[in-house]
Each structure stands twice: as structure tokens, then as C-alpha cells.
FILUM-313532 format. One record per residue (C-alpha): x, y, z; residue number from 1. Coordinates in Angstrom, 1 decimal, m for minus. Each point is the difference from the previous one (the first is absolute). Layout:
BEGIN
+--------+--------+--------+-----+
!     c1 !     c2 !     c3 ! pos !
+--------+--------+--------+-----+
!      X !      Y !      Z ! NUM !
...
+--------+--------+--------+-----+
END
This chain:
BEGIN
+--------+--------+--------+-----+
!     c1 !     c2 !     c3 ! pos !
+--------+--------+--------+-----+
!  m34.8 !  m16.3 !   37.5 !   1 !
!   m1.8 !   m3.2 !   m1.3 !   2 !
!   m3.4 !   m0.9 !    1.3 !   3 !
!   m2.0 !   m3.2 !   m0.6 !   4 !
!   m3.4 !    1.5 !    0.6 !   5 !
!   m1.3 !    3.4 !   m1.0 !   6 !
!   m3.2 !    0.0 !    2.1 !   7 !
!   m1.3 !    3.4 !    0.7 !   8 !
!    2.1 !    1.5 !   m2.8 !   9 !
!   m0.9 !   m2.0 !   m3.2 !  10 !
!   m3.2 !   m1.9 !   m0.5 !  11 !
!    0.6 !   m3.3 !   m1.9 !  12 !
!   m2.9 !   m1.6 !   m1.7 !  13 !
!    0.2 !   m3.1 !   m2.2 !  14 !
!   m2.4 !    0.0 !   m3.0 !  15 !
!   m0.7 !   m2.4 !   m2.8 !  16 !
!    1.5 !    0.5 !   m3.4 !  17 !
!    3.3 !    1.2 !   m1.3 !  18 !
!   m0.6 !    3.6 !   m0.6 !  19 !
!   m2.7 !    2.1 !    1.6 !  20 !
!   m1.1 !    3.1 !   m1.9 !  21 !
!   m2.0 !    2.9 !    1.3 !  22 !
!   m0.3 !    3.7 !   m0.4 !  23 !
!    3.6 !    1.2 !   m0.1 !  24 !
!    3.0 !   m0.5 !   m2.1 !  25 !
!    1.7 !   m3.2 !   m1.3 !  26 !
!    3.8 !    0.0 !   m0.2 !  27 !
!    2.8 !   m2.5 !   m0.5 !  28 !
!    3.2 !   m0.3 !    2.0 !  29 !
!    3.4 !   m1.6 !   m0.3 !  30 !
!    0.4 !   m0.5 !    3.7 !  31 !
!   m0.6 !   m3.8 !    0.1 !  32 !
!    2.6 !   m2.4 !    1.3 !  33 !
!    0.8 !   m3.7 !    0.0 !  34 !
!    2.5 !   m0.9 !    2.8 !  35 !
!    1.3 !   m3.6 !    0.4 !  36 !
!    0.1 !   m1.2 !    3.7 !  37 !
!    2.7 !   m2.5 !   m0.7 !  38 !
!    3.4 !    1.3 !   m0.9 !  39 !
!    0.6 !   m1.6 !   m3.4 !  40 !
!    0.9 !    1.1 !   m3.5 !  41 !
!   m3.1 !   m1.6 !   m1.3 !  42 !
!   m3.5 !   m1.0 !    1.2 !  43 !
!   m0.5 !   m3.7 !    0.5 !  44 !
!   m3.2 !   m2.0 !    0.4 !  45 !
!   m1.4 !    0.6 !    3.4 !  46 !
!    1.9 !    3.3 !    0.7 !  47 !
!   m2.0 !    2.8 !    1.5 !  48 !
!   m0.1 !    3.6 !   m1.2 !  49 !
!   m1.6 !    3.3 !    1.2 !  50 !
!   m2.1 !    1.5 !   m2.8 !  51 !
!   m1.3 !    3.5 !    0.7 !  52 !
!    0.3 !    3.7 !   m0.5 !  53 !
!    1.1 !    3.3 !    1.7 !  54 !
!   m2.3 !    2.9 !    0.9 !  55 !
!    1.7 !    3.3 !    0.8 !  56 !
!   m1.4 !    3.0 !    1.8 !  57 !
!   m3.2 !   m1.6 !    0.9 !  58 !
!   m2.1 !    2.3 !    2.2 !  59 !
!   m0.8 !   m1.2 !    3.5 !  60 !
!   m3.6 !   m1.3 !    0.2 !  61 !
!   m0.3 !   m1.1 !   m3.6 !  62 !
!   m2.3 !   m3.0 !   m0.7 !  63 !
!    1.7 !   m2.7 !   m2.1 !  64 !
!   m1.6 !   m2.8 !   m1.9 !  65 !
!    2.1 !   m2.9 !   m1.4 !  66 !
!   m0.7 !   m2.9 !   m2.3 !  67 !
!   m1.5 !   m3.2 !    1.4 !  68 !
!    2.0 !   m3.1 !   m0.9 !  69 !
!   m1.9 !   m2.4 !    2.2 !  70 !
!   m1.5 !   m1.8 !   m3.1 !  71 !
!    3.3 !   m0.3 !   m1.8 !  72 !
!    3.0 !    2.1 !   m1.1 !  73 !
!    0.6 !   m1.2 !   m3.6 !  74 !
!   m1.9 !   m2.3 !   m2.4 !  75 !
!    1.0 !   m3.6 !    0.4 !  76 !
!    1.5 !    0.6 !    3.4 !  77 !
!    3.5 !    0.0 !   m1.5 !  78 !
!    0.9 !    2.7 !    2.6 !  79 !
!   m1.5 !   m0.2 !    3.5 !  80 !
!   m0.4 !    2.4 !    2.9 !  81 !
!    1.9 !   m1.1 !    3.1 !  82 !
!   m0.9 !    3.1 !    2.2 !  83 !
!   m2.7 !    2.5 !   m0.8 !  84 !
!    0.4 !    3.8 !    0.1 !  85 !
!    2.3 !    1.6 !    2.5 !  86 !
!    0.8 !    3.7 !    0.4 !  87 !
!    3.3 !    1.5 !    1.4 !  88 !
!    0.6 !    3.6 !    0.8 !  89 !
!    3.4 !    1.1 !   m1.4 !  90 !
!    0.1 !    3.6 !    0.9 !  91 !
!   m2.2 !    2.6 !    1.8 !  92 !
!   m0.1 !    3.8 !   m0.7 !  93 !
!   m0.8 !    2.6 !    2.6 !  94 !
!   m0.1 !   m0.1 !    3.8 !  95 !
!    0.9 !   m3.3 !    1.6 !  96 !
!   m3.2 !   m0.5 !    1.9 !  97 !
!   m2.3 !    1.4 !   m2.8 !  98 !
!    1.6 !   m0.5 !   m3.4 !  99 !
!   m1.8 !    1.5 !   m3.1 ! 100 !
!    1.3 !   m2.4 !   m2.7 ! 101 !
!    1.4 !   m3.5 !   m0.4 ! 102 !
!    2.0 !   m2.1 !   m2.4 ! 103 !
!   m1.3 !   m3.6 !    0.1 ! 104 !
!    0.5 !   m3.3 !   m1.7 ! 105 !
!   m2.9 !   m2.3 !   m0.8 ! 106 !
!    1.0 !   m3.6 !   m1.0 ! 107 !
!   m1.0 !   m3.7 !   m0.2 ! 108 !
!    2.3 !   m3.0 !    0.2 ! 109 !
!   m0.3 !   m2.3 !   m3.1 ! 110 !
!    1.6 !   m3.3 !   m1.1 ! 111 !
!   m0.1 !   m2.4 !   m2.9 ! 112 !
!    0.5 !   m3.7 !   m0.3 ! 113 !
!    0.1 !   m0.1 !   m3.8 ! 114 !
!    2.9 !    0.9 !   m2.2 ! 115 !
!   m0.7 !    2.8 !   m2.5 ! 116 !
!   m0.2 !    3.7 !   m0.7 ! 117 !
!   m3.0 !    1.9 !    1.3 ! 118 !
!   m1.4 !    3.5 !   m0.4 ! 119 !
!   m1.4 !    0.8 !    3.4 ! 120 !
!   m3.4 !    1.8 !    0.2 ! 121 !
!    0.1 !    3.8 !    0.5 ! 122 !
!   m0.5 !    1.3 !    3.5 ! 123 !
!   m2.5 !    2.7 !    0.7 ! 124 !
!   m0.8 !    2.4 !    2.8 ! 125 !
!   m3.1 !    2.0 !    0.5 ! 126 !
!    0.5 !    3.1 !    2.2 ! 127 !
!   m3.0 !    1.9 !    1.4 ! 128 !
!    1.7 !    3.4 !    0.0 ! 129 !
!   m3.3 !    1.8 !    0.7 ! 130 !
!   m3.5 !   m1.1 !    0.9 ! 131 !
!   m1.6 !   m1.5 !   m3.1 ! 132 !
!    3.3 !    0.3 !   m2.0 ! 133 !
!    1.9 !   m3.2 !   m0.8 ! 134 !
!    3.4 !    0.4 !   m1.7 ! 135 !
!    1.3 !   m3.3 !   m1.6 ! 136 !
!    3.7 !   m0.7 !   m0.5 ! 137 !
!    1.0 !   m3.0 !   m2.1 ! 138 !
!    3.6 !   m1.2 !    0.5 ! 139 !
!    2.0 !   m1.5 !   m2.9 ! 140 !
!    0.0 !   m3.8 !    0.1 ! 141 !
!    3.4 !   m1.8 !    0.2 ! 142 !
!    1.2 !   m3.2 !   m1.5 ! 143 !
!    1.0 !   m3.1 !    2.1 ! 144 !
!    2.2 !   m2.8 !   m1.4 ! 145 !
!    0.2 !   m3.3 !    2.0 ! 146 !
!    2.7 !   m2.5 !   m0.6 ! 147 !
!    0.5 !   m3.6 !    1.1 ! 148 !
!    3.4 !   m1.5 !    1.0 ! 149 !
!    1.6 !   m1.5 !   m3.1 ! 150 !
!    0.8 !   m3.7 !    0.1 ! 151 !
!    2.7 !   m1.5 !   m2.2 ! 152 !
!   m1.8 !   m3.1 !   m1.3 ! 153 !
!    3.2 !   m1.4 !   m1.4 ! 154 !
!    1.7 !   m0.3 !    3.4 ! 155 !
!   m2.9 !    0.0 !    2.4 ! 156 !
!   m0.4 !   m3.2 !    2.0 ! 157 !
!   m2.8 !   m0.7 !    2.4 ! 158 !
!    1.2 !   m1.1 !    3.4 ! 159 !
!   m1.8 !   m1.7 !    2.8 ! 160 !
!   m0.9 !    1.9 !    3.2 ! 161 !
!    3.0 !    0.3 !    2.3 ! 162 !
!   m0.3 !   m1.5 !    3.4 ! 163 !
!    0.3 !    2.0 !    3.2 ! 164 !
!    3.6 !    1.0 !    0.8 ! 165 !
!    1.2 !   m1.6 !    3.2 ! 166 !
!    2.9 !    1.6 !    1.7 ! 167 !
!    2.2 !   m1.8 !    2.6 ! 168 !
!   m0.8 !    0.7 !    3.6 ! 169 !
!    2.7 !    2.2 !    1.6 ! 170 !
!    1.3 !    0.0 !    3.5 ! 171 !
!   m1.3 !    3.5 !    0.6 ! 172 !
!   m3.5 !   m1.2 !   m0.7 ! 173 !
!    0.2 !   m3.1 !    2.3 ! 174 !
!    1.8 !    1.9 !    2.8 ! 175 !
!   m3.2 !    1.8 !    1.4 ! 176 !
!   m1.9 !   m3.3 !    0.2 ! 177 !
!    3.0 !   m1.8 !    1.6 ! 178 !
!    0.3 !    2.7 !    2.6 ! 179 !
!   m3.7 !   m0.3 !    0.8 ! 180 !
!    0.2 !   m3.8 !    0.5 ! 181 !
!    3.1 !    0.4 !    2.1 ! 182 !
!   m1.7 !    2.6 !    2.2 ! 183 !
!   m3.0 !   m2.2 !    0.5 ! 184 !
!    2.2 !   m3.0 !    1.0 ! 185 !
!    2.0 !    2.2 !    2.5 ! 186 !
!   m3.3 !    1.4 !    1.4 ! 187 !
!   m1.4 !   m3.5 !    0.5 ! 188 !
!    3.2 !   m1.2 !    1.6 ! 189 !
!   m0.1 !    3.0 !    2.4 ! 190 !
!   m3.6 !   m0.5 !    0.9 ! 191 !
!    0.7 !   m3.7 !    0.7 ! 192 !
!    3.0 !    0.8 !    2.2 ! 193 !
!   m2.0 !    2.6 !    1.9 ! 194 !
!   m2.9 !   m2.4 !    0.6 ! 195 !
!    2.3 !   m2.7 !    1.1 ! 196 !
!    1.8 !    2.3 !    2.4 ! 197 !
!   m3.3 !    1.2 !    1.4 ! 198 !
!   m1.2 !   m3.5 !    0.6 ! 199 !
!    3.3 !   m0.8 !    1.9 ! 200 !
!   m0.5 !    3.0 !    2.2 ! 201 !
!   m3.6 !   m0.7 !    0.9 ! 202 !
!    0.2 !   m3.8 !    0.3 ! 203 !
!    0.5 !   m1.1 !    3.7 ! 204 !
!    1.4 !   m3.3 !   m1.3 ! 205 !
!    2.9 !    1.8 !   m1.6 ! 206 !
!    1.3 !    1.6 !    3.2 ! 207 !
!    3.8 !   m0.2 !   m0.2 ! 208 !
!    0.6 !   m0.9 !    3.7 ! 209 !
!   m2.7 !   m2.8 !    0.1 ! 210 !
!    1.4 !   m3.6 !    0.1 ! 211 !
!   m0.7 !   m2.0 !   m3.1 ! 212 !
!   m1.8 !   m2.8 !    1.9 ! 213 !
!   m2.6 !    2.5 !    1.4 ! 214 !
!   m0.7 !    1.3 !   m3.5 ! 215 !
!   m0.4 !   m3.6 !   m1.3 ! 216 !
!   m2.3 !   m1.0 !    2.9 ! 217 !
!   m2.1 !    3.0 !   m0.5 ! 218 !
!   m0.5 !   m0.7 !   m3.7 ! 219 !
!   m0.7 !   m3.7 !    0.6 ! 220 !
!   m2.7 !    0.9 !    2.6 ! 221 !
!   m2.0 !    1.5 !   m2.9 ! 222 !
!   m0.4 !   m3.4 !   m1.6 ! 223 !
!   m1.5 !   m1.8 !    3.0 ! 224 !
!   m3.5 !   m1.5 !   m0.4 ! 225 !
!   m1.6 !   m1.7 !   m2.9 ! 226 !
!   m1.1 !    3.0 !   m2.0 ! 227 !
!    2.9 !   m0.6 !   m2.4 ! 228 !
!   m0.7 !   m3.7 !   m0.5 ! 229 !
!   m2.4 !    0.4 !   m2.9 ! 230 !
!    1.4 !   m1.1 !   m3.3 ! 231 !
!   m0.1 !    3.5 !   m1.5 ! 232 !
!    2.0 !    1.4 !    2.9 ! 233 !
!    2.6 !   m2.8 !    0.6 ! 234 !
!    2.5 !    1.6 !   m2.4 ! 235 !
!    0.0 !    3.3 !    2.0 ! 236 !
!    0.1 !   m2.0 !    3.3 ! 237 !
!    3.1 !   m2.1 !   m0.9 ! 238 !
!    1.7 !    2.9 !   m1.7 ! 239 !
!   m0.4 !    2.2 !    3.1 ! 240 !
!    1.4 !   m2.7 !    2.3 ! 241 !
!    3.0 !   m1.0 !   m2.1 ! 242 !
!    0.8 !    3.6 !   m0.9 ! 243 !
!    0.1 !    0.8 !    3.7 ! 244 !
!    2.3 !   m2.9 !    0.7 ! 245 !
!    2.3 !    1.0 !   m2.9 ! 246 !
!    0.4 !    3.5 !    1.4 ! 247 !
!    0.7 !   m1.5 !    3.5 ! 248 !
!    2.6 !   m2.5 !   m1.4 ! 249 !
!    1.7 !    2.9 !   m1.8 ! 250 !
!    0.2 !    2.1 !    3.2 ! 251 !
!    0.8 !   m3.0 !    2.3 ! 252 !
!    2.6 !   m1.9 !   m2.0 ! 253 !
!    1.1 !    2.5 !   m2.7 ! 254 !
!   m1.4 !   m2.3 !   m2.7 ! 255 !
!   m1.5 !    1.9 !   m3.0 ! 256 !
!   m3.1 !   m2.1 !    0.2 ! 257 !
!   m2.4 !    2.5 !   m1.7 ! 258 !
!    2.0 !   m0.5 !   m3.2 ! 259 !
!    0.4 !   m3.8 !    0.3 ! 260 !
!   m2.0 !   m3.0 !   m1.0 ! 261 !
!   m1.2 !   m2.5 !    2.7 ! 262 !
!    2.8 !   m2.4 !   m0.8 ! 263 !
!    2.7 !    2.7 !    0.2 ! 264 !
!   m1.4 !    1.3 !    3.3 ! 265 !
!    0.1 !   m3.4 !    1.7 ! 266 !
!    3.3 !   m0.9 !   m1.5 ! 267 !
!    1.4 !    3.1 !    1.8 ! 268 !
!   m1.9 !   m0.8 !    3.2 ! 269 !
!    1.5 !   m3.5 !    0.1 ! 270 !
!    3.2 !    1.6 !    1.2 ! 271 !
!   m1.7 !    1.7 !    2.9 ! 272 !
!   m1.0 !   m1.2 !    3.5 ! 273 !
!   m3.7 !   m0.3 !   m0.9 ! 274 !
!   m1.3 !   m3.2 !    1.7 ! 275 !
!   m0.3 !   m2.9 !   m2.4 ! 276 !
!   m3.8 !   m0.7 !    0.6 ! 277 !
!   m0.8 !    3.7 !   m0.4 ! 278 !
!    2.1 !    0.2 !   m3.1 ! 279 !
!   m1.9 !   m2.8 !   m1.7 ! 280 !
!   m3.5 !    1.3 !    1.1 ! 281 !
!    0.9 !    3.6 !   m1.2 ! 282 !
!    1.2 !   m1.3 !   m3.3 ! 283 !
!   m3.2 !   m1.9 !   m0.5 ! 284 !
!   m1.9 !    3.2 !    0.8 ! 285 !
!    1.9 !    1.9 !   m2.7 ! 286 !
!   m0.5 !   m2.9 !   m2.5 ! 287 !
!   m3.8 !    0.1 !    0.7 ! 288 !
!    0.0 !    3.7 !   m0.5 ! 289 !
!    1.8 !   m0.4 !   m3.4 ! 290 !
!   m2.7 !   m2.5 !   m1.1 ! 291 !
!   m2.8 !    2.3 !    1.0 ! 292 !
!    1.6 !    3.1 !   m1.6 ! 293 !
!    1.5 !   m1.4 !   m3.2 ! 294 !
!   m1.8 !   m3.4 !   m0.7 ! 295 !
!   m3.5 !    1.2 !    0.9 ! 296 !
!   m0.3 !   m2.8 !    2.5 ! 297 !
!   m2.1 !    0.2 !    3.2 ! 298 !
!    1.2 !   m0.8 !    3.5 ! 299 !
!   m2.0 !   m2.1 !    2.4 ! 300 !
!   m1.7 !    1.4 !    3.1 ! 301 !
!    2.6 !   m1.8 !    2.2 ! 302 !
!    2.9 !    1.7 !   m2.0 ! 303 !
!   m1.7 !    3.4 !    0.3 ! 304 !
!   m0.5 !   m0.4 !    3.7 ! 305 !
!    3.6 !   m1.0 !    0.6 ! 306 !
!    1.5 !    2.8 !   m2.2 ! 307 !
!    0.0 !    3.0 !    2.4 ! 308 !
!    0.9 !   m1.9 !    3.2 ! 309 !
!    3.0 !   m1.6 !   m1.9 ! 310 !
!    1.2 !    3.4 !   m1.3 ! 311 !
!   m0.3 !    1.4 !    3.5 ! 312 !
!    1.9 !   m2.9 !    1.5 ! 313 !
!    2.7 !    0.5 !   m2.5 ! 314 !
!    0.4 !    3.6 !    1.0 ! 315 !
!   m0.1 !   m0.6 !    3.7 ! 316 !
!    2.3 !   m3.0 !   m0.1 ! 317 !
!    2.7 !    1.7 !   m2.1 ! 318 !
!   m0.3 !    3.2 !    2.1 ! 319 !
!    0.7 !   m1.9 !    3.2 ! 320 !
!    3.2 !   m1.3 !   m1.6 ! 321 !
!    0.7 !    3.5 !   m1.3 ! 322 !
!   m0.1 !    1.8 !    3.3 ! 323 !
!    2.0 !   m1.3 !    3.0 ! 324 !
!   m1.3 !    0.4 !    3.6 ! 325 !
!    1.6 !    2.0 !    2.6 ! 326 !
!    1.1 !   m3.0 !    2.1 ! 327 !
!    1.4 !   m2.0 !   m2.9 ! 328 !
!   m3.4 !   m1.5 !   m0.9 ! 329 !
!   m2.6 !    1.2 !   m2.6 ! 330 !
!   m3.0 !    2.2 !    0.3 ! 331 !
+--------+--------+--------+-----+
END
């Protein structure tokens, strides 16, 4: 069993000096060790090592005093302390819950940044075996040899710092992002389709059984009055009127007016039975609307006042031609 702390069993006190002497005996021991933390066949500059000693059959409750290396480990700081004293329990003797003796390791971690061979300072331990009696154990110092990595000066060549390696982007790396983008596009398309379908369901103007002329007249009714005649509203005013007529022409004559220019629309209408005077006036209305929408021109009050009545007359006139009366006339 290994333990990091021996509180309640061993009292650890750090004191100044290397060896503390008191009434008791002074002995030397061979139980020191120097263990390299890196697995190499030699110690290189910057490598770390555990330097310490073993204590066997230490009675439970013993008070221990260890050297204080806070002011330096060796003269010239050629070898430095990385981690101060640490004690590990290796083995316990006696009952598991109340052992009588322990085997422990005491060690520090050291390193060196200078090449050379160093005789490490001896380690000491003061044990208060009985009140007023201090037994001192001095452990044999060990030798540390530090090497640098040899450089062949005949073939060594200094190279510039290498740039960051850039690997080509693979399909597996791009695929997750492509799938996310595709999912977002599909989701946006679905939301747009749902909104469009909902608007068609709730809009009274989109009733499938309602005649096209009634839908057109209802839309044109919204543009009556002079509230749309202001210059900043004329574009919406003429766009609303001509868009309504385009939809009506599409439904009435089968001409794809919403996707045509003004010239294309009236070129197609020229082959229908629209009265000549109404044809000319409606074409002038569309041309005025084009000037307002695309050329940033402004219509006169007379043109504004005549726009809605003319659009209504176009619908009612062509509707009367469209629907025959019951007695051979028209409604």
C-alpha cells in the first residue's frame, strides 16, 4: 500500500541545515537512490530525477526532520530542486487498520541545465525515537552526470523555421458542412411552401370557384381614392393596378401576362376582341406604370384619377364579351 500523506502516523517537520544532531546516535546508510523519470540510457540536460532514501521498519508515530533546501540545493545552482520533499509508504507491518511499522521512501525531484558530473549533497534524517532523543541518519551521496546532445559540427547545417504544414481538404471533412447547408436550404424551401399554401387557404381572393373578374374588381377597389397619389406611393399604386390586370388577362385570355413585358402583353392582346379604344387606353396605362416603376417618373393627378376607372372598365368590358347572356345577348 502506497500513501501520499502520513498524517496521524508520522510527524514531518522541515528544519534548516543539512544534518541535525542531538542526543542520540549518528549513523550512515547506503539506502539512497537516484531514479531517472525519463526512460533513457543517459541523463540529458533538463531531465528530472528522484533523489532520496529508503527507511525500513520505522515505528508508527515517529517524528521525522528532513533537510531544508528552500535556500538552494547545491552551490552555484548547477542542480536545482523541481519538487520538494515527498514521502511514500511502501509497506506496512501489523494489523491493517493499526500497523506498527512502515517502510517509506523520502525523495525530492531534481534537474540540471548544465553539462557535467556532480556529487550530490548527502541526505540526512533526524528521527525522534524517544522524547529528547534525536537519532541522525546520513545517507551516502550519489553522483549525477549530465550530458548534452552531441552535434556533428562538420555536417551540421542551420535551417530556417519550417512553415505550418497544410494538408488538402478531404471530402469527409467537407461533407458535414455541405449536409448542414443542404438541410438549411431544404428547411427554408419547406417553410416558404407552407407559408404560401397557408396564405392561399386563408385568402378570400384565392377561392377556386370565384370568377377572375370578381377577384380583379375586388383588388382594384382597394386603390380607389387619392391616398396613393403622393409621389412616394405612386410606385405601389401603379404596380398594384397593373399586377391585378396581368392576373386577370392571364385568367381571361390564357396569356402569361405576369411573366411578360408590356409590349409582349399588348402584342398578344392585339389578336383578341378587346375594343380598339380600350386597347389603346389600357396600353397607355401600362406604359405610364412602367415609367413610374422603372424610370422614377411621376404621373399627373389626371393620370392618377383615370387609372382605376380605366382598369375597372377594361375588366367589365372584356367580361361582358366573355360571358354570353341567356337570350343570345350579354350580361
